[in-house]
N, C-alpha and C positions, 0 to 999 in steps of 0.2 A: 978293726976288720972290717974291710970297705965291702958293700952290696952290690951286687952285679947290676949293669945297667940294663933297663926293659927294653925289650925291644918295642916301636910304636907297631900299634895293629891300624894299619890304614884302613881294613878293610871295616873292621867295627868302626871307625869314626866316618866312614862314607855312610855307612846304613843310620847311624845317627841323625846324620845332618840330614837325608834323605827321611826320614821319621818327622824331623822338625817340618822339614818343606812341605809334606803331605800334611800334616796338622795344619801348618799355618794356610795352607789353601784350602781346605776343609773349612776353616776358620771366616776365611774371607770369603768365599761362597755360600754359608750359612748366613751372614751378616749382608750379603748381597741380595738373599733371597729373602730374609727379615724387613728389607727395606723396601723391595718391589713390592712384596706382599701388603707393607703399612700401604706406600703410595697407590695399590689396587684398591687398597681396603677406602682412604680418602677420597681419590679420584675418580672411583666407578662406584663401590657400594654405596657412600657418602656422597655422592656427588650432587643429589637434590639439596642435602641438609646445608653443606657447606657452599653452594651456591648462592643459598637462597640470604646467608650470613654475610657473602660478599656483596649480596645485591642491596640488603638491609643498609651496609656500611655505607652504601654507595649511592641509594635512593630510600629517600623520607617522605613519610607522607604530613604535610603541613595545613592545618587547618586553615579556613578562612570564614572568619567572624562574618555573620550579616550586616547587611545594614538595617537600621533599629527604624521601624516608621515612624512617621513623622506625625504631628499632633496637629489640628485646625481647630480652629473657633466655629461657632455655624454659619459664619458667613465667610470660611476661608482663608481667613488670617492665620497665619501660622503663629504657633503660641509652643510649639517644642521641634528642634530641627535638629539636625546633624553638619558640623561643619569641619574642613579638614585642619588637622592639627599634627606638628610634630611632636613626638615623644622620643625619649631616652630609655632604651629598654638594655637589659644585664640577663644572659642567661648565665646561673652559677657555673653548671657543668662544664662549661666553656671557657669561664673566667679564671681557673687556678685560685689562688688567694683571691678570693670576690672582696672581702672586705678590705684588702691593700688597693683596688680597684677602686673600690667605694672614696678611697680617701685621694687617688689620683682625679676621680671627677670632680669631688668636691676642690680640691685645687687647682683643677684646669678652668674652670666656671668660675669659681671665685664666691663659692657658696657659702653658707654659714655651717656650725657646728648643730643646730638644729635642724638643717635639711641633712645633713647626714643621719642623723639620729631616726627620720622619717624615711630614708633609702634602706637602711638596716632592718627597717623595723618590716617595709615592703616585702624586702628579701627574704625575710623569715616566715612571713605568711606561708600557709599550708598550696601547695603548687603542685603542678605535672613535672615530671622530669623532663628535663632540656626545653620546657617552656619557658620563652623571654618573659621577664619581668617587665613592667613598665615603671620606672623610680621617678622621672620626671616631666612631666608634661608642656607643651607650649611652647615649645625653645624657640627661642629668637636667631635669625641668622648668624648673630655674633655668635653666639651659642654654638650654632652647628659647624660653626667655620671653626672655634678653638677643639670641638671632637674631632673632626677631620684632620687635622693637624698632628693630635695625639693619638690617632689611632691605632698605633704602634705599643704603646702604653695601655690600651684599653681592651686587652682580649675579652670577645664574648659580648662586647657592648656594643651597639647600634642604633643609628637614627631610624625611629620608622615613622612614615607617614598613616595616620589612622582617621577614622571620622571620630569627634567629639560632640557629644549632646548639647543644646544650646537653647537659652530661652529667650527669644529675641523680646518676649513681653516683661522680663524683669519679676518683680514683685508681686504686678498683677495678678497672677493664678497659681503663685507658689504654694498656697495651701487646697488647691483643688487639683493642677495636673502634675502637684510634686516635683520631685528631683531626683537623679541617679546620681550614685556614688559605686565606690569601687565594692568589689565582692569581698566581705569579709570571710573567715574562716569558717564560723558557723552556717552561712550560707552556701560555701563552698559543699559542705557537708552532704547540702539538701539537692541541689543541682543536679540535674545532666551531665556526668562530666563528658558526655561526647558533645549534646549540642552546644554546651559551653567552652567548648575548647577555644582558645584562643580570644575570650570574652571576659574582659576585667570590670565592666561596670552593670550592674542591674538597680532595675527600679527600686527606691528605700520608700517612697513614698505616693499617695495621690495614684492618679490614675497610672501614672508609670509604673508603681508597684502591683496595682488591681490586674491590668492587663498584661502585667510583664509575658507570658509565654504567646499572646498576641502581637505584641511589639517587638518581640525579638527574632523572631522567623526561625531559620533553619541553616545550620552549621552547613561550608562548602568545605574542601576539600582539593587539594594538588599535589601530586607526587613528583617530587624535585632531587635533579643530580643532584649532589655537593662533592666537595673537594676536601680534601682532609681537615683542612680548618672549620667545615661546617659552612662556607658559604656557597649558593645556590648558584650553579652552573647553565642547568634549564630547564625548564618544565617539561615533564615527560607526558601528566594527565592532568586533567584538571573538571572538578563539577563544581560548578557554580552553587553558589548559596540562594537560600531562599529567603529573601529581604524581608523584613516585617510589616506587619498592615498597618495602613493608616487608619487613624481615629479621629471622626471628625466630632468635637462634643456638640453639649445643645448651648453652652455659656456663649453670648453676644460682648464682646468687648467695648461695646460703645456703653452698654448697660452697666458693666462691672466698672466701668470708669466712672459712671455717674453713681454708681453708689456708691464708690469712694470718696468722691468728692464729695457727695451729701452726708457721708459721716465725718467730713472736715477733721481729719486726722485724729480722732476721738477713739481711744479705746472701745472694742466692738464687732459686733458682726451684723453680716446683710446675707440674706438668702431669698431668690425668688424662682419660682414655681411657674412653669405653664399647668394650671390642676387639670387641663384634658388629657395630657400623654405624660403627669410625670417629669418633664424636663427641666432639669434647673437651670435657667438662663442667668442667673447671678449667682457667684458666691464669694464674699470678701469677708475676709476676718484680718482686723487692723489693731497694732502694726502687722507689718508682713515683712520679708527677707527676700534678698536676691537668692534665687537656687542656684544661679550658676557657681556659686561660690563652691558648694560641695560636690560638683561633678570631678572635678580632678583632685581634690583632697583640699580641705578647708585648714588653714592654718590654725595653732591650737589657741593663739592670742583673738583671732575673729572668731571661731566657735567659742570660745568662754564670754565674748560680749554678748553674743546673740542669746547662750544660755543663761547666763548670771542676770539679763537684763530682767528689769523689774516687769518691765513693759510686756513681757513674754511673746516677741515675736515667730516663735517656733511653734507657739501653741495655737493649734488650730479651732480657735472657737466654736465655728457653725456645728463641729462634728465633735470635737470634745468637751466643750464648755457645757458645764454643768449648772443648770440656774435657776431657782424656785420658778413657775412661770405665769406666778403671780394672775390677774383677773385676766390674762390674755386667756385662760380655758374656760372661762367661763360661758361661752357658748356651746361648749364641747359639756359642760356640765348642765345647760340648760337643755340641749338634747338628750341627755340621759333623765332628766326628772320627766319631761314630754312623754318619752316613750314607756318610760316602768308606769307612770298613770299614775305619781304622786303631786303632778302640780297641771294644769292646764295655762292655756296663754291668759285667759282672765284671771288665775289667781293671785290674791291679793293679800301681800304680808306688810304689816305696817312697822314702818321704822321709825323707831325714835331714835338712833342715833347710833344703838347697839342691839345686842341680840342675848339671851338668857336661853340656856337649857333648865329644863324643869328640873325644881329640886335645887338648883345651883345658882349661887350667888355673883360668880364671876360674870363680868361685862365682856363679851367679843364684841369691841367697835368698829362702827362703819368708818371709811375715811371721812364721810363726812360727819364731822360730831354733833350737829343739830338736827340730822335724819333728815329723811326723804318722805315721812308722812306714809300712806298706802301707796303700794309698789305693787304692778303687777311686772309680767315677764318682760313686754317691752322696755318698760321704765327702767326696769333691775339693769338690764345690757347695755340702755343708753346712759344711765349715769353710774353703771359700776357698782350699782348697790352692795354692799357685802352682805347687810342683815339678810335680804331675799335668797343672797346665797347660802349662808349660815343656815336659814331654815330650810333650803332645798336639800342640803346633802346632809342634814341631820335625818329628814326623811328619807332620802335612799339610804342611807346607811352603809358602813365602809365595805361590805359586800359585793351591794351592786354598783357604787360608787365606782371603785376598783376595775370591774369588771367592764364597765364601760368606758371608760378611761384607756384600759387596753385595747379596745376598738379603734379605737382615734389614734394608737401606736406609740403612746407613752408606756416606758418601761420596757420597749424592745427598740433595736435594730430597725428600721425603714427604709433604707437606702437601697439600689441595687448595687451597685460597682463602689462604695466608698468604705476602703480598708478601714480607715483610724475612726468610724461613726461609734461613739458609745452607746450603751442601753439605755442610760438615763436609770431612771429612779421612779417606779409607779407603786409605793407602799401597801399592804395590804395586813389584813388580820394575821398571818400566816408566815409574812415576811417579819412582823415584829418581832414573833415569838420566837420565829427560828435565829433571828440576828440579835435582838436586845434582850429575849426571853423575860419580855413581859406582856403583859395584855392591852389589847388595844383600848382608849378610852375614847370617850362618845367626844370629848373637846378636839381631841386631832381628825374626827371625821370634818368638824366645822371647818376649820383652817385649811382642811384640804379642799375644801370646797373653794375656796379664793385662792388656789394655787402655792399656797405657803405649806410649810411642816416640811414632813420629810422629802415632797414629791421635788424632782429633779428632771428638766429636761434641758435636751440642745433646742439651739435655734433651729436646725433642721425639722426637729419632731417638732415644735409648735408650728412652722411651715406646713408640716404634712398636715397635722389636726386642722388647721385651718382649711387648707387645700379640700378635705373630705366635708366641711362643711360649704364650702363653694362649689362643688362637684356632687351634692347632695350622696355624700355616703359611698361615692366609688372611687376605690383603690386604684391609684395611679402610683407605683411606687417612684420615688425621686432617682434619676439618676443622670449621670453627668458625660456617657457615649451615647450622643445620638444616633451615628451608624460608626461599625466597624467593617472597615473595607468594601463600604455601602450596603451591610447588612446592618438591619435595628437589631439592640440586643433583647435577647428573649428573658424574662421574668419565669426561670424553673418554679418558683416557690410564691407564688401568688399567695397576696392576702386579703381573707374575705372582705367581700363588700360590706358596709351598714346598712340592714335591711330595717326602715322601721314600721311599727303597725299602722303609722298613718305618716305616709311622706310629706305631707305639707306641714309639719313639724319644720323641715328644715327651710321652708320661706318663711316662716315666725321669727324664725332665729337668726336669719339672713335679715331682715327688715328689723330688727332690734338692732344689730352691728350697723344697719345704713344712718340708722338715727343717732350712733355714736357719732358720726361722722357730719349729720346735716339735722338732726332736731335741733329745735331750738336751747335744748339743756345737753345737748351731747357733751360729751367731756374732750372731746378732739373736735368739736365743730371748727375751729380757727383754721386747721391743718386742712379743712377742705374749701376755704374759700377761694372762689374762684374756678373750681374744677368745672372740665368740660363733662364729667361723666359721675355716674355715683358710687362712691367707696362703702364697703361694709368694712368697719374694720372695730377692735379691739385694742385701750390699753392696757397698761399691765406695768407695776412696780414689785421688784422684789428683792426682800430686805438682804442685807448684808450681815448686819449685826443685829442683835433682838435686843428691842427698848422694853421697859418696864411697865406692866400693867398701870394703865391710865394715863402715861406719860405720853406726850404729844412730842413728835421727831422734829427735832430741831436740827438744822443744816449747820450751823453756827458751830454747833458742839461737837461737831462730829468729823473726822480726819476725812479728807477727800477719798481715800479707797474705801472707808468704811460706809459711805452712802451709796444709799437704796441705787440699785440697776434699772433703766428705765427700758419697758419694753411694748412695742406695739406689732401689731399682727394686721392685716388685712387684704382684700382682694376687691379687683375693681375689672371692667364693669362689674356692680353687683348683679344685676339681672342677667347676664352672661357671661361670668368672669374669663380672664384671659392671662390675669397673672395674679399669683399671689407672691404677698413680700412679708417677711417678719424679720426685725430690726430688734437689736441690742444692744444698748450703748449701757458699759461698764460706769457705774457710780453716775448716770445720767439723771435719775434722781426721780424724774419724772417723763411718763409714757407717752402722755397726751401733749406733752410740752417738748419734750426733747425727741424720742423715738418717733411719733407720728409726723413731723415734716419730714423726716428720713423718707419714710413709704411715701408720703405723696411725691416728692422729688425722683424717686426711682418708678414707679408709678407713669410720671410723665415723661420722663426718658423712655420708657419701652410704647404707651400708647398717643402719643403727641407726635404730629410730625415737626419738621424744622422749620416752617411757619408758625410752629404752637398751636395750629390744629387738630383736632380728633382725626385720628388717620383713618382712610375710608371704611378699612375694614374691623374696624371696630366702633364704626357708627357714626362715623365724623362725614362730612360733605365729600361727594364723588371727587375725584379728580378733574380738571380741566382738561378736556380731550383736546387734541393737538388740529389744528385748523388747517387745511390743507391748502391749496393755492386754489383748487376748482371752487371750494366753499367761502373764499373771500369775496 
C-alpha cells in the first residue's frame, strides 16, 4: 500500500533558515567583537610593551671598547702601544650552522685543520649572547678580499677593524711590562661584564696585569638601528668610552740594553734600583721572549718551544727565581750583629780556615782553606770571611738572625707593583718545626749566616736588602710605575724603616763593602779598576748541588748546569748612592770574577756620560757652558 505524499511546509523551512542566518550573524559579530577586543588589548592596553619589543628588534646597544693606555719608559720611549689591525669575527646566533660556516672560512682562506680547531675552541668559550667573537687576527689584504667575495656564504661573519696591543721593544721588557692575551673562561667570570663588553684581551703578566684597571679604561656605548639581517643602518646615540691611563715606567731602555749586553747572553738576572725612591731602573731576565707572540694567540708549536726550553725563557728570574743568597747577605748579617751588640767593629775572630762549634768536631770550612788569621768586621766583609760570619751567626742565634733578616725584606714580598713576585724563604725555628717537624740545629744557624742552607731569595730581594744598607735603613719599596697619568703611585702598606741603636753602624758596614772593591785584598778589586767613583759591593756564590764534607769544589767534575751560581750586589757612589745593582749569573761560579764586572758595566752606563766622564749630577766635572757671540 503506497504512503501518502507529505505536503512541504514552506513556513517551517523559512523559520529554520532565518534561525540559522541569525545564529551565523551572531557568531560573526561575536568573533568580530573578540578580534576588536584583542586588537584593542594589543594596540592600546599593551602599546608600551609591544612598541618596546619592536624598538628592541630595530635598535641595539653596542659596546665601544676603550682604547688601552700606553706604556712608556722614563725617557718617553714607547714600550707598549696599540696598532690598527683587521680581524675576522663571527656571531654564532646569526650564523645558523656555525660549524659549517667555520669549514667555509677554512676553505676560503686556505687554512690548516689546526686553525679550524683553534677557531672552534674560541667559539665555544664563554661569551655573551649576540657578541661577535674574533677568531682570526691580522688579516692580510688578500684574506679580506676573499672574505668579501664569499660574504654570501658566510652569514654572521664580518671583518672588523680594531686596535691590537703591540710591543715595539720586543723582548727587552717582556718580563717587566708583561703581555696581553685573550680573556679565558676563568677570567670572564671575575671581570665586570659591563665594563669588559666588547673587550677580548686582558693583561696576563707584569705591568699589563697589575695595572689592568688603570690601563683598560671605561667602556662606551652606541645605539644603532639595524635591518633584519643585523646590519647597522645608522647610529642613533653615542656615549664615548673613557680611554685607559698612560703609564710612565721608571725603567730606562738604555740602561736595560746595557744590562743585557753586560750579561752577554748568559742565563741570569740583573736588577737596578734608585735607593732614594725605590724606582726600578733596569730589570733583566735572560733569556727572554717576544711578548707580541701572545697578543693574538700563540701557536701550539711556538708555545711548546718556549715552555719546554731548558733555558726557561718564560721564567722571570728577577721576581720568581729563588737562589741561596750566599755571601751577598753578609752586610745585613753584620748590621744585625752590630745592632744586637754581640760584636763591635773592632771585635776579632781567629780564622784557621774553618770554624768549629763548642763540643762538636765538625769543621765548617772557610772558602780560603788556609785561613785569614785574625779578622775584624772590616776585613771579614772585604775578604768575605766565612769563619767570622759563622761565629757571628752563632752568637746571634737563629731567632735574632731570622728577625733581623726579615727587617731587610728577606722572606717577604718587597715590591709595590710586581704581580709575580715570590716571597722567598727566610727560615726560622718555627718554620722548620711546622714544615719539617724537626728541631732547629746549631749548625743550621752557622750556614744561614753565610747565606746558605734553607734560605732562598730573589734577585729583587737582594737588591732591596742592599738598597737598605745604602739608604741607611730607609725603606722605599721597589716599583716599576713612575707615574700613572701624571700621578705617582702610592704605597698603601709601607714597611717600617730599620732604626739602629747606633746609626754609625751603617757607615761601618758601608766602608767594609767599599774595601771589597777598592781594598788591597778585596775579593772584587779587579772589577773596580779604573772606576771614577767609589763602589760598595759584596760578592756571593750559591751552591746548586752540595759537596761532601772536606771535599774541595772541582768544576771539571761538575756538569755545567750543576755549577755554582755567581752573585754580586753593590751601590755607587758609595758616599751618596744613586744606583743599586744586583746580578745573578746562573752557573757562573764566581761572584767576584763573573757577576761583579756585570755590576760595574751597569753602573758605568748609569753614572758616566757619553764621553766616559762622571756625569755632573753624580760628582763629575760641570759641563762647559756655551759661549755666546758677545763673550768671544
